TORKOL-756091 format. One record per residue: x, y, z of N, C-alpha, C in turn; residue number from 1. Coordinates in nm, 3 decimals. Atoms other than C-alpha are relative to their C-alpha. Layout:
X/Y/Z/X/Y/Z/X/Y/Z/NUM $
...
% end
This chain:
0.006/0.145/-0.009/1.280/-4.288/2.694/-0.020/-0.042/0.146/1 $
0.027/0.050/-0.135/1.176/-4.497/2.993/0.052/-0.143/0.008/2 $
-0.053/0.134/-0.018/1.381/-4.800/3.106/0.047/-0.065/-0.128/3 $
-0.050/0.056/0.125/1.540/-4.842/2.764/-0.101/0.006/-0.113/4 $
0.104/-0.013/0.102/1.215/-4.777/2.576/-0.039/0.147/-0.014/5 $
0.045/-0.137/0.023/1.082/-4.457/2.424/-0.151/0.001/-0.021/6 $
0.145/-0.011/0.015/0.718/-4.355/2.458/-0.030/0.077/-0.128/7 $
0.038/-0.064/0.126/0.580/-4.279/2.113/-0.141/0.058/0.012/8 $
0.139/-0.042/-0.019/0.211/-4.257/2.202/-0.042/-0.037/0.142/9 $
0.048/0.029/-0.134/0.042/-4.238/2.541/0.077/0.069/0.110/10 $
-0.080/-0.071/-0.100/0.269/-3.990/2.718/-0.086/0.048/0.117/11 $
0.086/-0.051/-0.107/-0.022/-3.836/2.910/-0.053/-0.113/0.089/12 $
0.048/0.114/-0.079/-0.155/-4.176/3.015/0.110/-0.052/0.091/13 $
-0.114/0.044/-0.081/0.192/-4.271/3.135/0.019/0.092/0.120/14 $
-0.017/-0.095/-0.110/0.222/-3.952/3.342/-0.112/-0.014/0.103/15 $
0.114/0.016/-0.092/-0.126/-4.005/3.489/0.019/-0.125/0.086/16 $
-0.024/0.125/-0.074/-0.035/-4.363/3.587/0.110/0.019/0.102/17 $
-0.112/-0.028/-0.091/0.288/-4.237/3.743/-0.049/0.078/0.121/18 $
0.055/-0.079/-0.110/0.097/-3.981/3.950/-0.090/-0.085/0.090/19 $
0.089/0.088/-0.077/-0.147/-4.255/4.054/0.078/-0.104/0.079/20 $
-0.085/0.092/-0.076/0.148/-4.454/4.192/0.005/-0.141/-0.057/21 $
-0.004/0.134/0.059/0.115/-4.746/3.951/0.143/-0.037/-0.038/22 $
-0.135/0.047/0.032/0.430/-4.954/3.908/0.007/-0.061/-0.139/23 $
0.004/0.057/0.135/0.320/-5.124/3.585/-0.125/0.050/-0.072/24 $
0.114/-0.038/0.084/0.091/-5.026/3.298/0.002/-0.085/-0.126/25 $
0.003/0.075/0.126/-0.026/-5.210/2.984/0.072/0.079/-0.109/26 $
-0.073/-0.069/0.106/0.197/-5.130/2.687/0.021/-0.094/-0.119/27 $
-0.030/0.075/0.122/0.258/-5.241/2.329/0.139/0.042/-0.047/28 $
-0.136/-0.030/0.041/0.621/-5.265/2.220/0.013/-0.022/-0.150/29 $
-0.021/0.009/0.145/0.703/-5.194/1.855/0.139/0.053/-0.033/30 $
-0.131/-0.047/0.045/1.028/-5.145/1.669/-0.024/0.090/-0.123/31 $
0.025/-0.097/0.106/1.005/-4.829/1.457/0.128/0.072/-0.037/32 $
-0.110/-0.089/0.036/1.252/-4.625/1.258/-0.044/0.143/0.032/33 $
0.026/-0.139/-0.042/1.269/-4.247/1.310/-0.125/0.058/-0.066/34 $
0.115/-0.056/0.071/1.011/-4.156/1.043/-0.131/-0.063/0.049/35 $
0.120/0.067/-0.052/0.763/-4.415/1.172/-0.036/0.051/0.139/36 $
0.022/-0.053/-0.134/0.807/-4.289/1.527/-0.065/0.138/-0.008/37 $
0.052/-0.135/0.015/0.741/-3.933/1.413/-0.145/-0.003/-0.047/38 $
0.135/0.010/0.054/0.432/-4.035/1.218/-0.099/-0.043/0.108/39 $
0.088/0.049/-0.106/0.280/-4.227/1.510/-0.023/0.109/0.104/40 $
0.012/-0.107/-0.100/0.352/-3.937/1.748/-0.095/0.109/-0.049/41 $
0.087/-0.103/0.056/0.181/-3.689/1.515/-0.145/-0.047/-0.004/42 $
0.135/0.056/0.008/-0.119/-3.915/1.460/-0.064/-0.010/0.138/43 $
0.049/0.006/-0.137/-0.151/-3.967/1.834/-0.044/0.137/0.048/44 $
0.033/-0.137/-0.042/-0.149/-3.591/1.890/-0.131/0.046/-0.063/45 $
0.123/-0.038/0.070/-0.431/-3.554/1.636/-0.125/-0.058/0.065/46 $
0.116/0.062/-0.067/-0.654/-3.770/1.856/-0.045/0.079/0.123/47 $
0.035/-0.078/-0.119/-0.658/-3.512/2.136/-0.136/0.067/-0.017/48 $
0.133/-0.060/0.005/-1.008/-3.389/2.219/0.007/0.152/0.004/49 $
-0.011/-0.146/-0.015/-0.884/-3.037/2.301/0.084/0.063/-0.111/50 $
-0.082/-0.049/0.112/-0.699/-2.997/1.970/-0.068/0.121/-0.064/51 $
0.055/-0.119/0.065/-0.748/-2.649/1.822/0.019/-0.013/-0.152/52 $
-0.019/0.004/0.146/-0.787/-2.591/1.444/0.143/0.030/-0.042/53 $
-0.137/-0.038/0.035/-0.444/-2.429/1.438/0.097/-0.115/0.029/54 $
-0.086/0.114/-0.034/-0.281/-2.727/1.612/-0.020/-0.114/-0.098/55 $
0.027/0.104/0.100/-0.452/-2.963/1.368/0.072/0.034/-0.130/56 $
-0.068/-0.045/0.123/-0.317/-2.758/1.078/0.151/-0.021/0.012/57 $
-0.144/0.017/-0.023/0.034/-2.767/1.229/0.040/-0.148/-0.009/58 $
-0.028/0.144/0.008/0.013/-3.147/1.257/0.006/-0.045/-0.146/59 $
-0.002/0.036/0.142/-0.072/-3.178/0.888/0.125/0.055/-0.068/60 $
-0.122/-0.059/0.056/0.216/-2.944/0.805/0.123/-0.085/0.037/61 $
-0.112/0.084/-0.044/0.453/-3.163/1.009/0.006/-0.130/-0.081/62 $
0.004/0.121/0.082/0.338/-3.472/0.816/0.059/0.027/-0.137/63 $
-0.053/-0.037/0.131/0.422/-3.289/0.496/0.150/0.025/0.004/64 $
-0.139/-0.043/-0.002/0.752/-3.135/0.595/0.095/-0.108/0.054/65 $
-0.090/0.095/-0.064/0.899/-3.400/0.824/0.003/-0.137/-0.068/66 $
0.005/0.131/0.066/0.784/-3.705/0.629/-0.001/0.011/-0.152/67 $
-0.005/-0.021/0.144/0.790/-3.549/0.282/-0.126/-0.045/-0.072/68 $
0.126/0.042/0.061/0.423/-3.626/0.215/-0.064/0.115/-0.077/69 $
0.078/-0.100/0.073/0.207/-3.447/-0.040/-0.134/0.017/0.071/70 $
0.133/-0.020/-0.058/-0.135/-3.306/0.052/-0.090/-0.120/-0.029/71 $
0.081/0.116/0.039/-0.291/-3.597/-0.134/0.033/-0.119/0.090/72 $
-0.042/0.111/-0.086/-0.088/-3.848/0.070/-0.047/0.020/0.144/73 $
0.048/-0.031/-0.135/-0.177/-3.672/0.395/-0.150/-0.027/0.009/74 $
0.146/0.019/-0.002/-0.547/-3.677/0.304/-0.036/-0.149/0.003/75 $
0.027/0.145/0.001/-0.537/-4.052/0.229/0.036/-0.063/0.134/76 $
-0.045/0.057/-0.127/-0.344/-4.129/0.547/-0.096/0.034/0.113/77 $
0.090/-0.046/-0.106/-0.588/-3.927/0.758/-0.146/-0.036/-0.027/78 $
0.139/0.031/0.033/-0.902/-4.043/0.577/-0.084/0.125/-0.016/79 $
0.070/-0.128/0.022/-0.992/-3.681/0.498/0.010/0.037/-0.147/80 $
-0.008/-0.046/0.138/-1.063/-3.512/0.167/0.117/0.097/-0.015/81 $
-0.111/-0.093/0.022/-0.786/-3.309/0.008/-0.041/0.145/0.030/82 $
0.042/-0.137/-0.036/-0.990/-2.982/0.034/-0.002/0.023/0.151/83 $
0.001/-0.010/-0.146/-1.029/-3.053/0.407/0.140/0.033/0.050/84 $
-0.139/-0.023/-0.042/-0.650/-3.073/0.451/0.047/0.138/-0.046/85 $
-0.041/-0.129/0.055/-0.596/-2.769/0.226/-0.055/0.115/0.083/86 $
0.062/-0.107/-0.079/-0.840/-2.557/0.425/0.069/0.019/0.134/87 $
-0.069/-0.011/-0.129/-0.660/-2.636/0.750/0.140/0.058/-0.020/88 $
-0.135/-0.051/0.024/-0.314/-2.572/0.603/-0.002/0.150/-0.031/89 $
0.011/-0.143/0.031/-0.434/-2.231/0.478/-0.005/0.086/0.126/90 $
0.005/-0.075/-0.126/-0.490/-2.129/0.840/0.138/0.046/0.043/91 $
-0.137/-0.032/-0.040/-0.113/-2.126/0.882/0.052/0.126/-0.069/92 $
-0.040/-0.122/0.070/-0.092/-1.830/0.641/-0.061/0.125/0.064/93 $
0.059/-0.115/-0.069/-0.297/-1.609/0.875/0.109/0.078/0.074/94 $
-0.098/-0.077/-0.079/-0.108/-1.322/1.043/-0.001/-0.041/0.147/95 $
-0.023/0.052/-0.135/0.019/-1.382/1.396/-0.111/0.033/0.099/96 $
0.103/-0.038/-0.097/-0.243/-1.186/1.593/-0.130/-0.077/-0.022/97 $
0.122/0.076/0.033/-0.529/-1.361/1.411/0.018/-0.146/0.040/98 $
-0.030/0.137/-0.045/-0.362/-1.698/1.476/-0.021/-0.012/0.151/99 $
0.016/0.001/-0.144/-0.360/-1.608/1.844/-0.147/-0.007/0.040/100 $
0.145/0.001/-0.027/-0.737/-1.541/1.841/-0.057/-0.138/-0.029/101 $
0.046/0.134/0.038/-0.793/-1.875/1.667/0.045/-0.104/0.101/102 $
-0.055/0.095/-0.096/-0.568/-2.063/1.908/-0.073/0.006/0.134/103 $
0.068/-0.018/-0.128/-0.748/-1.918/2.209/-0.150/-0.029/-0.008/104 $
0.142/0.033/0.017/-1.088/-2.011/2.065/-0.090/0.122/-0.009/105 $
0.081/-0.122/0.013/-1.201/-1.648/2.034/-0.053/0.014/-0.143/106 $
0.037/-0.002/0.141/-1.219/-1.692/1.656/-0.026/-0.143/-0.044/107 $
0.033/0.136/0.042/-1.389/-1.993/1.498/0.072/-0.035/-0.130/108 $
-0.059/0.048/0.124/-1.257/-2.206/1.213/-0.069/0.066/-0.120/109 $
0.075/-0.060/0.110/-1.534/-2.073/0.985/0.032/0.147/-0.018/110 $
-0.035/-0.142/0.009/-1.458/-1.711/1.069/0.140/0.019/-0.055/111 $
-0.140/-0.011/0.044/-1.084/-1.762/1.018/0.012/-0.030/-0.149/112 $
-0.004/0.035/0.143/-1.135/-1.931/0.680/-0.054/0.113/-0.085/113 $
0.061/-0.110/0.075/-1.356/-1.644/0.567/0.094/0.119/-0.008/114 $
-0.095/-0.111/-0.003/-1.096/-1.386/0.670/0.112/-0.018/-0.103/115 $
-0.104/0.028/0.100/-0.848/-1.556/0.436/-0.038/0.050/-0.138/116 $
0.047/-0.050/0.130/-1.063/-1.432/0.148/0.023/0.149/-0.019/117 $
-0.026/-0.143/0.011/-0.970/-1.071/0.224/0.124/0.024/-0.085/118 $
-0.112/-0.020/0.093/-0.748/-0.948/-0.059/0.111/0.086/0.060/119 $
-0.100/-0.083/-0.068/-0.575/-0.684/0.152/0.043/-0.073/0.127/120 $
-0.043/0.085/-0.111/-0.386/-0.924/0.379/0.045/0.080/0.122/121 $
-0.046/-0.082/-0.112/-0.252/-0.637/0.592/-0.115/0.041/0.092/122 $
0.115/-0.042/-0.081/-0.606/-0.574/0.721/-0.068/-0.118/0.071/123 $
0.063/0.117/-0.061/-0.681/-0.929/0.838/-0.003/0.010/0.152/124 $
-0.005/-0.011/-0.146/-0.565/-0.870/1.198/-0.104/0.099/0.051/125 $
0.095/-0.106/-0.038/-0.772/-0.552/1.220/-0.144/-0.050/-0.009/126 $
0.137/0.050/0.019/-1.084/-0.723/1.083/-0.030/-0.114/0.097/127 $
0.019/0.111/-0.093/-1.035/-1.035/1.298/-0.036/0.051/0.139/128 $
0.027/-0.060/-0.132/-1.030/-0.818/1.611/-0.143/0.052/0.005/129 $
0.137/-0.053/0.006/-1.354/-0.653/1.501/-0.103/-0.113/0.000/130 $
0.090/0.116/0.006/-1.517/-0.990/1.422/-0.023/-0.057/0.139/131 $
0.010/0.054/-0.136/-1.441/-1.113/1.773/-0.076/0.096/0.091/132 $
0.062/-0.101/-0.086/-1.547/-0.788/1.940/-0.151/0.006/-0.022/133 $
0.143/-0.011/0.032/-1.883/-0.779/1.759/-0.071/-0.135/-0.005/134 $
0.060/0.133/0.003/-1.937/-1.157/1.768/-0.069/-0.029/-0.132/135 $
0.061/0.015/0.133/-2.002/-1.165/1.393/-0.019/-0.145/-0.039/136 $
0.017/0.134/0.056/-2.157/-1.481/1.248/0.074/-0.009/-0.133/137 $
-0.080/0.019/0.121/-1.975/-1.631/0.949/-0.062/0.070/-0.121/138 $
0.066/-0.063/0.115/-2.235/-1.505/0.699/0.025/0.151/-0.005/139 $
-0.026/-0.144/-0.005/-2.184/-1.147/0.815/0.146/0.029/-0.034/140 $
-0.142/-0.017/0.032/-1.806/-1.189/0.794/0.020/-0.013/-0.151/141 $
-0.010/0.020/0.145/-1.844/-1.319/0.437/-0.045/0.125/-0.075/142 $
0.053/-0.120/0.066/-2.055/-1.017/0.340/0.095/0.118/0.016/143 $
-0.092/-0.111/-0.025/-1.807/-0.776/0.501/0.127/-0.015/-0.081/144 $
-0.121/0.024/0.080/-1.506/-0.937/0.332/-0.026/0.033/-0.147/145 $
0.035/-0.029/0.140/-1.683/-0.918/-0.006/-0.009/0.150/-0.024/146 $
0.015/-0.145/0.013/-1.767/-0.551/0.054/0.136/0.069/0.006/147 $
-0.133/-0.060/-0.011/-1.411/-0.469/0.160/0.084/-0.025/-0.124/148 $
-0.072/0.030/0.124/-1.271/-0.643/-0.147/-0.048/0.089/-0.114/149 $
0.058/-0.086/0.104/-1.509/-0.445/-0.367/0.050/0.144/0.017/150 $
-0.051/-0.135/-0.028/-1.405/-0.123/-0.196/0.146/0.013/-0.041/151 $
-0.142/-0.001/0.034/-1.041/-0.216/-0.245/0.022/0.016/-0.149/152 $
-0.011/-0.011/0.146/-1.092/-0.256/-0.619/-0.033/0.141/-0.046/153 $
0.039/-0.138/0.036/-1.270/0.080/-0.640/0.109/0.098/0.040/154 $
-0.105/-0.089/-0.050/-0.995/0.241/-0.434/0.122/-0.002/-0.092/155 $
-0.113/0.010/0.093/-0.729/0.111/-0.673/-0.022/0.087/-0.123/156 $
0.034/-0.080/0.117/-0.911/0.277/-0.962/0.008/0.149/0.033/157 $
-0.004/-0.140/-0.041/-0.945/0.601/-0.766/0.143/0.048/0.019/158 $
-0.139/-0.038/-0.028/-0.574/0.595/-0.680/0.081/0.030/-0.126/159 $
-0.073/-0.022/0.125/-0.474/0.609/-1.046/0.027/0.149/-0.018/160 $
-0.036/-0.139/0.025/-0.285/0.934/-1.103/0.019/0.083/0.127/161 $
-0.017/-0.076/-0.123/-0.275/1.037/-0.735/0.147/0.007/0.039/162 $
-0.138/-0.016/-0.043/0.046/1.166/-0.583/0.033/-0.099/0.112/163 $
-0.043/0.092/-0.104/0.251/0.951/-0.346/-0.043/0.052/0.138/164 $
0.040/-0.058/-0.128/0.169/1.194/-0.062/-0.147/-0.027/0.030/165 $
0.144/0.023/-0.017/-0.208/1.161/-0.115/-0.027/-0.148/0.028/166 $
0.020/0.144/-0.020/-0.188/0.780/-0.142/0.044/-0.042/0.140/167 $
-0.050/0.033/-0.134/0.020/0.759/0.177/-0.096/0.052/0.107/168 $
0.096/-0.058/-0.096/-0.227/0.989/0.357/-0.125/-0.086/0.009/169 $
0.118/0.088/0.002/-0.519/0.770/0.248/0.028/-0.129/0.077/170 $
-0.036/0.127/-0.063/-0.338/0.457/0.366/0.006/0.014/0.152/171 $
-0.013/-0.020/-0.145/-0.258/0.600/0.711/-0.135/0.028/0.065/172 $
0.132/-0.030/-0.054/-0.609/0.735/0.762/-0.089/-0.125/0.001/173 $
0.077/0.125/0.007/-0.763/0.404/0.650/0.039/-0.094/0.114/174 $
-0.047/0.085/-0.110/-0.547/0.221/0.904/-0.053/0.052/0.133/175 $
0.047/-0.060/-0.125/-0.654/0.464/1.177/-0.149/-0.027/0.022/176 $
0.145/0.012/-0.014/-1.028/0.442/1.106/-0.052/-0.141/-0.029/177 $
0.046/0.135/0.031/-1.042/0.080/0.987/-0.104/-0.001/-0.110/178 $
0.094/-0.012/0.112/-1.240/0.194/0.681/0.071/0.069/-0.115/179 $
-0.064/-0.064/0.115/-1.149/0.302/0.325/-0.014/0.152/0.005/180 $
-0.001/-0.146/0.002/-1.056/0.669/0.291/0.037/0.045/-0.141/181 $
-0.028/-0.051/0.133/-1.062/0.868/-0.033/0.029/0.150/0.007/182 $
-0.037/-0.142/0.007/-0.885/1.200/-0.095/0.009/0.041/-0.146/183 $
-0.010/-0.055/0.136/-0.941/1.398/-0.414/0.064/0.139/0.010/184 $
-0.075/-0.126/-0.005/-0.721/1.696/-0.496/0.000/0.063/-0.139/185 $
-0.003/-0.067/0.130/-0.746/1.957/-0.770/0.132/0.075/-0.018/186 $
-0.127/-0.064/0.033/-0.472/2.164/-0.933/0.033/0.118/0.091/187 $
-0.024/-0.115/-0.087/-0.516/2.453/-0.691/0.043/-0.042/0.140/188 $
-0.038/0.049/-0.132/-0.438/2.231/-0.392/-0.118/-0.024/0.092/189 $
0.120/0.028/-0.079/-0.795/2.219/-0.265/-0.048/-0.142/-0.029/190 $
0.043/0.138/0.023/-0.965/1.885/-0.226/-0.116/-0.041/0.089/191 $
0.114/0.057/-0.074/-1.215/1.656/-0.059/0.045/-0.130/0.064/192 $
-0.035/0.122/-0.072/-1.173/1.380/0.203/-0.128/-0.070/0.042/193 $
0.118/0.076/-0.040/-1.429/1.104/0.256/0.041/-0.131/0.066/194 $
-0.023/0.127/-0.071/-1.446/0.803/0.491/-0.122/-0.088/-0.022/195 $
0.110/0.091/0.027/-1.658/0.505/0.388/-0.044/-0.073/0.127/196 $
0.050/0.088/-0.105/-1.879/0.314/0.629/-0.114/-0.083/-0.055/197 $
0.096/0.094/0.056/-2.106/0.014/0.571/-0.127/-0.015/0.084/198 $
0.116/0.016/-0.088/-2.349/0.041/0.863/0.001/0.110/0.104/199 $
0.003/-0.100/-0.108/-2.466/0.275/1.143/0.101/-0.032/0.110/200 $
-0.096/0.040/-0.102/-2.250/0.072/1.382/0.142/0.042/-0.038/201 $
-0.134/-0.037/0.046/-1.943/0.137/1.169/0.019/0.152/0.006/202 $
-0.007/-0.146/-0.010/-2.024/0.509/1.153/0.024/0.042/0.145/203 $
-0.020/-0.030/-0.142/-2.051/0.517/1.534/0.143/-0.028/0.044/204 $
-0.139/0.035/-0.034/-1.713/0.345/1.558/0.095/0.109/-0.047/205 $
-0.084/-0.105/0.056/-1.556/0.611/1.334/-0.015/0.129/0.080/206 $
0.025/-0.120/-0.080/-1.720/0.893/1.533/0.071/-0.009/0.135/207 $
-0.070/0.020/-0.127/-1.580/0.743/1.854/0.149/0.028/-0.015/208 $
-0.143/-0.022/0.025/-1.231/0.746/1.703/0.031/0.149/-0.018/209 $
-0.016/-0.142/0.021/-1.280/1.111/1.610/-0.031/0.080/0.126/210 $
0.035/-0.069/-0.124/-1.395/1.190/1.962/-0.129/0.078/-0.009/211 $
0.128/-0.069/0.019/-1.739/1.298/1.841/-0.109/-0.073/0.078/212 $
0.107/0.056/-0.080/-2.023/1.240/2.089/-0.128/0.076/-0.032/213 $
0.122/-0.067/0.044/-2.366/1.323/1.941/-0.100/0.020/0.114/214 $
0.091/-0.015/-0.113/-2.529/1.295/2.284/0.024/0.130/0.077/215 $
-0.035/-0.123/-0.074/-2.353/1.609/2.408/-0.086/0.118/-0.047/216 $
% end
């Protein structure tokens, strides 16, 4: 509060005026209850030009949780469609490392939304890092997510009847290589191990992890 009043909106403008040495600034005085104050503060924050998608999503979540609004009520209050609000709120379900990439602007809203379509949620962080590293356009991310989901379904079918040791080995190897791994084993204890890849670039990435240099 300042001189018996509390700044609800315009905190940055007030600080800038203070730094400029101004003794008075234009202001509008309103009498609000706590919920109204919170709503105005959130709406003011949403007007920021440097607002990230994640911060926008957090603002919508605050309107829901702190003011008890439904998604429909938030959409009407903001003048946005309900799917628009839903898509932003879904960003909050991303794992922490991927949220960090989104917050820093390394990952776009479109890329982040597409990553949410990955059925194996434990692999989102790994894929997000790859998307940023390779600068993948959204269409390529969509194709990769679809392919990984398809592989996941096939892997589930292949896993039927496999021992816990084999399944755990596949899981650890898949995490290491960032690609699906399949192990088949016969009754004599002999078997076969395969690592899937979707492109020459992905094969090169796997070879690098194995320490294989074909130029030598």
